[in-house]
C-alpha positions, 0 to 999 in steps of 0.5 A: 873040466873038459868040452865035450861034444856028446850032446852034438854040441861042443859044451864044458862039463866038470867032474870029480874023480870017481863021480859023474858028469854035470853040464856047466853049458848046455843048448844048441851052442858051441862053446871053446876055449875055456880058462879057469879062474884063480879062483877055480869058482867060474870061467872065462870062455867063448861062445856062440850062444846067439848066431853061428858065426857070433862068438863073445865070451862069457863067465860061466860059474862053476856052481850056478852053471849059468853063462853071464855075458861078457862082451856083446861085440858082433863078431868072433871074439876071445878074451884073455882075462888080465892076471888079476882077472879085472880086464879083458884082452879081446881079440875080435874080426868080423866079416869084413874085418880082420882080427883087432885088439880090444881091452875090456872090464871083466863084467857084464856091459862094459865098454871095449877099447880098441887097441889097434885099427888096422883098417885104412879109410882107403879100404872104405873109398876104394872102387874096384870094377865088376865083371860088368864093368861097373865100380863098387867099394872095398866093403861091398867086395868084402861083403860079397867074398864074405857071403860067399865063405859063409854059404858057401860050405852048404855045398850048393856054391854054383848056385851061391856064387850066381845069387851073389854076382846079383847082390854084389850088381844092386850093392854097386849101383846103391853105391853109385847112386 
């Protein structure tokens, strides 16, 4: 097995020695960090199938070549299966939150249980001054910073910064009310 970007996206392939390659995943998304299951019949992968900035954990069966969603955190989630492969250790992060650890059953629809919580309540309540003298919460600041990081990658940083500052000012007013 191997990852290849021959389709324009990073996908998982299987190939027997001397045989032709067979795509186990395909579509307009990226597959990352494949781990072969102990029985050799499936892989645990992370993929951004639903959104470019949203990676979830999936199981890919070698015989069916279909993605089975294992998580739905809405962030950047990477899974490490337990030795018996019945549990997953998840590292999940979001645009406004640092990575946190979770554990969940290795099946679709399972609810993850938080193992860490690194953000204090003060993060959501501490206010900071804007360039116009208004005040906004740390959460609004993080949202603005995340927006700038996400959109400035497309080369329009000066327009985006201006737009983001207007959004931040609008958020400041709504938070103040």
